[in-house]
C-alpha positions, -999 to 999 in steps of 0.1 A, spaced: 422 -476 -211 393 -464 -191 379 -499 -189 412 -512 -177 414 -485 -150 378 -492 -139 386 -530 -137 417 -523 -116 397 -501 -92 370 -528 -88 396 -555 -81 413 -533 -55 380 -527 -37 367 -563 -40 381 -575 -6 363 -546 11 330 -557 -4 333 -594 4 344 -589 40 332 -572 72 358 -552 90 364 -539 125 389 -511 128 408 -494 156 429 -463 150 456 -453 175 484 -429 180 516 -435 198 524 -433 226 493 -450 239 477 -434 270 478 -453 303 503 -474 322 521 -503 304 503 -536 306 516 -562 330 500 -591 311 523 -620 305 520 -634 271 525 -671 265 558 -683 250 540 -692 217 521 -659 214 514 -643 180 531 -611 169 515 -587 145 536 -561 126 532 -540 95 552 -566 76 536 -597 89 497 -598 88 480 -627 105 453 -652 96 438 -669 126 407 -688 136 385 -681 166 360 -707 177 339 -720 206 370 -736 220 391 -705 218 371 -673 215 398 -650 228 433 -642 215 461 -620 228 484 -607 202 516 -586 206 516 -555 183 550 -545 171 550 -510 157 587 -509 148 599 -475 138 575 -467 110 555 -439 125 531 -427 153 496 -431 137 484 -467 132 454 -487 124 444 -523 133 420 -539 110 402 -573 115 384 -587 84 362 -618 83 337 -632 57 305 -612 54 286 -644 53 297 -651 89 282 -623 111 305 -620 141 308 -596 170 344 -586 178 357 -568 208 391 -552 203 410 -538 233 445 -524 230 468 -518 260 503 -504 259 532 -528 267 562 -506 259 568 -474 239 567 -493 206 546 -524 214 511 -531 227 489 -560 235 457 -566 214 429 -585 232 405 -601 207 372 -616 217 347 -630 192 312 -643 193 288 -654 164 257 -632 158 238 -657 135 243 -688 114 265 -684 83 246 -677 51 270 -683 21 260 -665 -11 250 -691 -37 272 -674 -64 300 -661 -43 305 -694 -26 316 -708 -60 346 -684 -58 359 -699 -26 388 -716 -44 400 -683 -58 396 -661 -27 420 -656 3 412 -679 31 398 -651 53 372 -642 27 359 -677 22 323 -684 33 333 -703 65 316 -687 94 300 -690 127 271 -713 137 241 -703 157 245 -695 194 223 -707 222 192 -684 223 180 -696 258 202 -672 278 189 -643 298 180 -612 279 204 -592 300 233 -614 289 256 -602 261 260 -621 229 295 -631 240 283 -645 273 256 -666 256 281 -679 231 305 -689 259 277 -708 276 265 -724 244 276 -759 236 272 -754 199 304 -754 180 313 -725 158 344 -711 140 352 -679 122 384 -672 103 398 -637 104 426 -617 87 443 -591 110 464 -563 96 485 -536 113 495 -507 91 507 -471 94 484 -443 85 497 -421 57 493 -384 67 476 -398 98 444 -406 79 449 -431 49 459 -467 56 489 -477 35 470 -505 18 443 -481 7 469 -459 -13 465 -479 -45 427 -475 -45 430 -438 -37 456 -436 -66 431 -452 -90 404 -428 -80 427 -398 -85 438 -410 -119 401 -416 -130 390 -381 -118 419 -363 -135 415 -385 -166 378 -377 -168 386 -340 -164 410 -341 -194 389 -364 -216 353 -352 -210 358 -316 -224 375 -328 -255 348 -354 -260 321 -328 -257 339 -306 -282 342 -335 -307 305 -344 -303 294 -308 -309 316 -306 -340 303 -339 -353 267 -326 -347 274 -295 -367 290 -314 -396 260 -338 -397 236 -308 -398 256 -293 -427 256 -326 -446 219 -330 -440 211 -296 -453 232 -301 -484 213 -333 -492 179 -317 -486 161 -309 -520 141 -282 -503 172 -264 -491 188 -266 -526 156 -252 -542 156 -223 -517 192 -216 -525 185 -215 -563 155 -191 -558 177 -167 -539 203 -168 -566 177 -159 -593 
């Protein structure tokens, strides 16, 4: 049972280990005036029920996404995850659009060439697409030292691509992301289970030790001889 619980906990935390993550927490209503940005007709919409998977590349390093908060709460988190083997710099900016919507501005730039793990790369066929070892390629290093990574990547003619998974979810109690609740539940179960099992296990081990000592003393000839001498 404990092995099954530990395995479940490891599986629930596996995506967090294999992916890098950029997080923005926010509370509604957002400060500032509503954005006057006009989104294209084919714009992407992100809601708590519809996570997105998208690609950013040298041809399209920026994305604007409509955030639809619905009626699920006031505390939210936006999480962008991408393969750890593709180091990427992300810039996330959120501007209000209406009381229950906002516009997410995403800008990405590669930090280094991808370096797929020789073992983990064999798992690509079994992983979600946003965790696969498909990442950015090197950027042009000839830019000015005062230029940012994004500016150098924009000027670079080298092609690169990074896949990302974007999630919008409410914060339970204003702190815990809803998708983290199963992992938190596993941790609580393991802690309480250990609290119940460990004392009983210690008591059983102590009783077993005493029984072994008694059995050993009964089988010891010297102890038997001492007992007969005292009886005489």
